[in-house]
Steps between C-alpha positions, in 0.01 A plus 500: 500500500199467718267603218620228266521220756158561641334541166393134471364477858133576456209522741192289462361775282821492294635835620881484518679620816691747291177671391393522867831664585472742210159600626664662796811626323563874492683684224873449514474228768702184471421172672764452774412139574774246440422177319658198675554175315396174662854360506617797705226455757557124525860570594407787732254288699705174481226355282225631722618278787283464809771659720457822299122513528385810687129431504185414309232742386193492284725568200731210570831435684757770570873419494812681611763540235841655443612647170858473366567858612411402859163671510238308697154461344159352579341301214126444487432205280141467366373158593298305240258405775470852627163656550651807334632490148653684211257787541616562856862464383459765239303716737790501741754572220294791377437651841827456685706609197319835523508550874810639679480573866709433807218299655421284197697189413721553191454272195833446331378301199316193382559172319270385218640184348306193386240429765695686765378832623703657786532836668831608641497737798749663729577259786358594835727339765240533775229338297138594588381680810293206625826306551578748773167620629338158564813304589582500872866442420534799270270752670782652692630650171183706475513760776247774504711752311542250209129420504399867492748560216362202306144624539604841366688345208205292395276806522734693274511215251120493483478877469738475203277238336192719559631850419859527381570222251412533128259207547240497778525144630277291733703214634207274611714268714671727751600298812791441734647218295510728193717756682864418447784644712843592370826494692408820680147375580347747251162360387432427131153424372519196272288258291307708252360207296143575612532881478268715288558837338263796529496750217406869483261602773388144575456449876356144515434190300337165544582145409326161487820330619601609848863415571695560814541370858220460750548731794646780295223560243265792548136389548374673184762324294467158660117493469428725202821496297536879527856623550657846525781685673293461818534121464874553535431714803303222672776248437757746629297545819499124561872492440565788741308325785693178430833689526401669819359186668735236350188290437333382184155621428375139544657459847176537684285269284247299697218315313259569788589864540663642185745772590786629291784733584308799367206452736732411788698814449192718457345370824817553700540847350152599604563368854809714522720188508718584201815371665350147497507507122878547494727203432606370843845422356565875481468528877496871591754587230274702272373853457142518643412795278612321181328179603176683568530679169554175310209319668275796438602519132465124460143508630410803284625311195296187584162665529215320322388786279732610223418870553607484863854382424777758452698529175866388502596868476315563825651186653852614411429848648359353819808273542739788461325784687293546810152579383142446607370153398131407490364226718501165317176311441469129566659275233299233320357234732482202276850530360670174404830391636822480292540205269869497593391257775382176333345384833226763473193404296428731206196726522288480186352822374374608166318793346411580143677187376834611638762222510731514799857379426728478800869549438718362778815665616851357476 
């Protein structure tokens, strides 16, 4: 059983994973996670061969596998050289085992054997959204209807994390490459290794170790280590503008005249040139009213001040109904570009001894 097999895997402060799981266990609840043995996963992935490698994240490599019953799986194998570690591994086990939603990736089980720590997920045949959105050869698969549906699905997933799940969860690394797509192009939020849990009436927290990806982090989190549900909202806004435009937030980076997608979109919006924000690969095959709505919501989410951003409940309502929307204020000026592009120099910033840890996408 999970409880017995995880008992010996302790954190740096010697807290077993099983104790962490029990901390969120409700009366009468049984752990549904399956424990996989290493031999089974070696066979399933053909000894973790390169041909089965799906990608590489901050956690380590991810492999495609096939179980004896024919079920396809994705295996995340914690790398010894990973910037993450056993704490993030356990964090993901604890969180994902307790979260069930159509727009969250499903954790099937884990493997804790010797020095191996692996997470086994449902396999997503369409991989991550960036493989479509930023690939000229695959963009044709993302027509406007699919993009609008994906935006709505991500919003519902975040609303679940904020309001409807038993745990209130802040992901802290929401980005396009952490949105997986199933065979029906339904979006699934993934990679909860850096997530944090809010308890009771807690609305915000702060940390001395800022983790995430440049370009998606809210300014108050990046500079001051303060995170909240509104940090999610900011990241969601960046993601929405990327989905509409088909461009990364760093696409407009110029050392002499820093300009990111947020500022580019905001300026065009204020000039009444919203159609110039839209991905040219869509041509005229989109709903103007839906596009305008998404750009408007994206800009509202990316406002500099936390108090000016809508909640995810308000975002979900605006996406689904026609309602008055306030005018967005200008997004942050000195906002760094995404670290997903290694050719862009990092922007150093620190405040109150905050350490900035960049986690690159797959």
